[in-house]
N, C-alpha and C positions, 0 to 999 in steps of 0.2 A: 947589743943591747944590755948587758948585763950591767956595765959599769952605771947603767942609768939608775939603778936599783937603789944605789946608794944616794942619790939626788933626790929619789920620790921614795920615801919611806913607806910601805904600804899600811901602817896604822895611820899615817897621816891622811890617808885618802880613804874613808871606809867606801864611800858610795862605788870607787872603782873595785867592781865586782870580779872582773877579769884584766890583768894588766900585764905588766913588768914579772909579777913573782912567778908566772908559770907560762911555759909556750902555748898556745891555743889558737883557735883558727881567726879569731876579732876581738877586740877589747869590748868590754862591757861597762857602762855607767850607769848607777841607778839614778832615776827621776824621782820616783814615788815607790812605795811599796809593792807595786805591781806593775811599775813599767820601767823598762832601761833602755837605753841608746845601746847599739850594737855598732861598731865603727870597723872598717876593713880600708885596705887598698893593695892592689895588684896590677900590674902592669909588666909585659914582657915584648921582644920581637916578635914578627911574624913565624907561625909554625907551619901554615899553609900558605898556597901560590895567591890565592883569591882573596882581595881585598876586603869582600862583604863577608866571608867566611870567618877570616882572620880578627874581624870586629866583635862577630857574632861569640866566637869562642872565647875571646877575651872578656867579653862582658860575663859569658857564662861562669868561666873560671871564676872573675871577682866575686860575682854574687853568690857564688858556692860557698864560700866564707861564713855569710852572713845565715844562709840555710844550714851551715855545719852546727851553729850554735841555737838553732832551733828558734830562730827568728825571721822576720820578715822583712825584707828591704822598702824603703820609704821614696828614699832619691839618691842621686850619684852623680859624682864631679867627673869630667873627663881628664884622662891624663895624656899626651902626646908629644911623642918625639919626632922629629919628621925632617927629612932632608931639605935643603934649599934645590929647587929645580928639579925635583920630583914630580911636580904637578898636583893640581889640586881634583883631580878626578878620582885617582886613589885614594886621596884623604877621605874624600868623600863618600866612597865607599868603605872605608874602615868605621866612619863614625857611623855611618849607616846601619851597618850590621850589630854594632854596639847599641845603637838606639833602641833599633825594635826588637833586640833580646830584652833591653831594660823595659820597653814597654811591655814584651810579655810579661815579664817577671810582677807587673803593677806597679812599677815604681817609675820615676820620673828622671830626665837630664836636667840638672837644674843649673850647669856652667862647666868649666874645664879651665884648664891652662896649658899651653903649648910652647915645647923650645925646639932649638934648632939641635940637630944632633946628626951622625952620618949615616945612622941605622934607623927605619921605623921603628915605632914601640908605641903601644897602644893599652890601655887599660883602664880602671876605675877605682875613684874613692868613693865608698857606697855606705851610707848610712841607712839603720835599720831599727827596728822596735822588738822588744821581745818582754812578755810575763816574765820576770827574776825565777817565780816558781815552775815554769818551763824551760828553764835553760837549760842547755846541755854543752858540757864542756867534754874535754878528752880524757880527762878524769873521771870515774864514777862508774867502770866498769866492774862487775861484779861475780866472782868466782861460780860457775855453772852458766853464767850469760850464752847465748850464741852470739856467733860473728855472722853478719851479712854486708856483704858488700853489692850495692846497687849497679855498678855499669861494668863491663868487660875491662881487663887489663890490655895495655900492650900500644896507647898512643905514642909513647916515645920510641919505639922500633919504627913504627908504621910512617911516622913524620920524619923520623931521620931516612928511611929509604925513600921518602919522597924528595928530600933534600937532596941526595944521593941520585936522583933520576933513575932508581932502581923499584919504585912501587908501582904496583897495579892499581889502575883507576878505582877499579871496584872497592878496593881495599881502604884506600884513601877515601872514598865515598862515605863509608862504614864508619872511618874514625873522627870525620868532620859531622857525621851525624851525630856520634855520642859525645863528642867533645863539645857541641852546640846544647846538647838538651841539658834543660834546666834541673837542678837537684830539688827543686821546689816540693812538687808530689811527693817523692822519697821523704823529704824533711817532714811534712806535714804529716805524713803517715807513720814514721818515725815516732814523732811526738805523740800522737795520738795513741801509739802500742805502748807509750810508757819506757820507751828508750831509755838506758841508764847513762851512756856515754854516745859521742858520736863525733868524727869527724871526716874532711873529706881527702881523699887520696891524690895526690898533686906531685910536685917538684922531689920529694923526698921518696917517691916510689910508695910500693904496699909495705914493704918491710920498715922500710923509715917512718912512715907515720904509723903503722901498727905500733912500732917500739915506743914511739912518744905516747900513745893512746896506753899501752900497756903500763909502763913506767909510770903515768901519772896516775894510775888506777891502784897501783901496789900490785898487779898482778902478773901472769906469764900467759900468753896466747898459744893455742893448740892450733897451728893450722893445717889443714887438711885439702891438698889441691884436687881431691878426687870429684867434686862439683865445680872446680874453678870455670870461668867463661874467659876466653881469648878472644880479642877483636880479630877478623877477619885477615890473614897475612902475618899476626904477628908472632907466631910460632917459627914460620918459615924464615921470616927476616930474622930472628935469634938465632936460628939454624946457621944462617950466612954470617954472623956476627954484626950484624948493621945496629949498633947500639951507640945510643948518644953520649956523649961524653959525662953526662950527669951520672951515667949508671955506675963508673968505677967510683965517682966520688961518693956514692951513697954507699957502696959495697965497701969502700975503705974507712966509713966513717960508723955505719949501722951493723956493719959486718959482723962485730964481737957479739952482739947480742942473739945472733941468729945462728939456730942448730939446724941442720938439714939431717933427713935421714939418710941412709946410703941410695935408696931407689931414687931419690929427687936429684935429676941430672943438672947439668949444667946451664941449658938452656932455661931450665923452668927458674933456677936460681937468678939466673940474670934477668928475667922478665919480672922477677919480684922485686927488683932493686931498678928497676926501669922506671926513669920519671916520667909521669906522668901530667899531660894538661887537662883540666879538667874533668879527672877522673868523678868516681862515683863515691858515696857515701859508705863510710866504713861505721857500722851500727852495732853496738853492744846491747842487747835487749834479754830479757827474762826467758828461760826455755818456754813455759807455757805460754807466752805470747809470740814467740819467733815464728809458729807455723802460720798463724793468721797474719802477722805482718808480712810474711815471703808471699801468701796468696793474695793479698792487698796491692802489694808490691807489683806481681805481676799481672793483676786487673789494670793497673795503671801504666802498665804498659813499659817497666821499668825491668831491664835485664837483670834482675837481682838473684843472689846465690848465696849458700850458706859457704862461710870461709872458714870458720873453725868454734873453738870454744874457747872461755875465759877460765884459768886455773889459777889458784894462789900462788903468788911468784912475786919478780921483782923486777918485771920486764922483758923478758928473754922470750923469744919467739921459736918456737920449735916446728918445724915443717915437715909434713909427711906428703907422700904421695895419694 
């Protein structure tokens, strides 16, 4: 996308609050002083076998980009790639799963577009609204802030184990429940707590998205694994080296910014690079608000935990056990 920046100089588009100038979870365009449009798109091939669950997960994943900006979704457009001859029953279930998740979010499906492809793919283009004064971006974390993560990690290894027919049914069920869970309540609570920065943890893994957030904030993140939560089976599958291909791409690109203490083993390092689907929100919040936010998240049923702290720096991630 970088070459496009020369075609659209930011000074010529003052109402584009978030766009090509910096990586973030969604684009933001101001309409009035107190209202802005938030726009995002995301789609991918199936990560689970059940068509309904796939649709719900894909929708929750796309909606997460809206919530990561502190915004609320208002409508969505279906994006579908589907093979000829696969039958309409499966496609109907995919769309039903996505539609019911969008309805749960308080938004509406307003249309869509379909193309023929060798492999099914599904996702959404979503439009939301936000008050620019409450907008949250990846940049903005301040030294001293506490980092919270609102979902356990491990969807990549669990879904890869499923593809290889090595996953326990209970582990898959837990991963599906986590991936299908909306980040709506967590985002609302973060905004109410006065969070300084926020992003969702998806394909770049925890460390990839953490680096983006730290870099854009002009800070370093000190990550402590002491309170980390992992999905059931995630550590076991990682010990068996059941990893998605994206893990090594994440490690190759983001690894130069990560420093690991000697006691952090290869399994834990790999899980931190593990690409996630519909992961939780990584939130930077002032230390005097972090405790109350953690309690509020727990009361709302979120599996949130303290992931670390923010220090002055330039985008490095320092990981301790």
